[in-house]
Every structure is written in C-alpha cells, then in structure tokens.
N, C-alpha and C positions, 0 to 999 in steps of 0.2 A: 833294763838297755835297750829291752823291744821296744818300752815306751818310746825312748828316742830314737829310732827305725820306726816307727809307725806316716813321723810330719816329714818323713826321709819319703815313703811312698806312696803323700801326694805329692810333695814336689816334685818325683820320679813322670809317675802319671803329670800330672798340670809341665813341669815342664821339658828334663829329658826325654819325653817319647815323642814329647810336642814335634822333635827336631825329625832332621836328616843328615840323610850321607852329607855330601859335601868335600869334591879334592883329598880321600883318604881319613877326611872327620864329619866325626860329627858334631853336628852344629848345632844349639839348639838354643833354646831360651835358656834362664838362666833357675837352675834351680832349687835356691835358696833367698832370690828373689823374685816381686811380680814383673818381674819382664813380658812384652805385650810382646814383644816379637824374637826370634833366633837372633845371634850371634853373639851375645858379648860371654857367650860358656859353649864350650868345644874342647871335644877329647880326641886324641891320633889316636885309630883303632888299628895303625900297627901297632906304634908306640906304648903308648897304654899314657901319655903324658894327659895332661888337662889342664888349666886355664880359665879361671871365671877371670875376664877382661875385667869386668865390672871393680872391681874386690879389689885383681892382681893376686887373691889366689892361688894357687897353681898346686900340680903334686904328678908324681911319675906312675906310680901306679892301682893299682884298686887300691889297695887300704889306707895309701892317702886320698885315695876318690871315699872311700866309708868315713872313715873320719873326717874326714871335711862335709858330708848331706848328714851326722849323726853331730855333730858343734863334739867331737870326743878327741880323745888322743892319738894317736898313732897303735900305738901299745894295745887298750882299751879293745880298738879297730882292728884288731888281728885276732887279740881272742876269740871277739864275738863273730866273727869273722869264721875263725875255727870250728869254733861252737857247731854254728849254724851248719856246717856243713859235713859236724859228726864226727871233726880229728879231735883226738881225743886227746890235753894238756901235756907236756911234756912234763 
C-alpha cells in the first residue's frame, strides 16, 4: 500500500500544493494529470467535497480523496488511513 501512496505524494507536491485558496476552496492543478495551471481540481475547505473537473471524478470526504489519489477502493483507503493514524482495526 505504501508504494501506492508514493506517487500520490509526488502528485500532491506537484499539483495540490501548488494551488491556493480561492473563495472557500483549494484550487490547484490536477493531482493525477499533467496540468500546467490551477483550476481543474478543487476542494471545498468547509465541506471537504472535492472535484476533478478534467475527469469528472468527485467525492465528499478525505477517504474518497485518498482512494482517488491512490487509485484504490474506499474501504482499502479507510483501512490504510486508520493504520497510518495508529487506529487499531475493529
């Protein structure tokens, strides 16, 4: 699983971190595509909803966002996030 997150970290550094706050949203380059400018990817900072306007992908929370970045299912993303946070499995 960690290997899957490595490209996500590169994407985050190259894409999302290069963005900025605009009207209650984080607007950035697409973390999974080779965008040159911010705008095709947005995260609502109040609700956590996110949208990839280049591909039509969208979600409503950090788990769906992590799953999208890693290219995995939401259940697996939830388990991995819990493990990373030190939350024992139930």
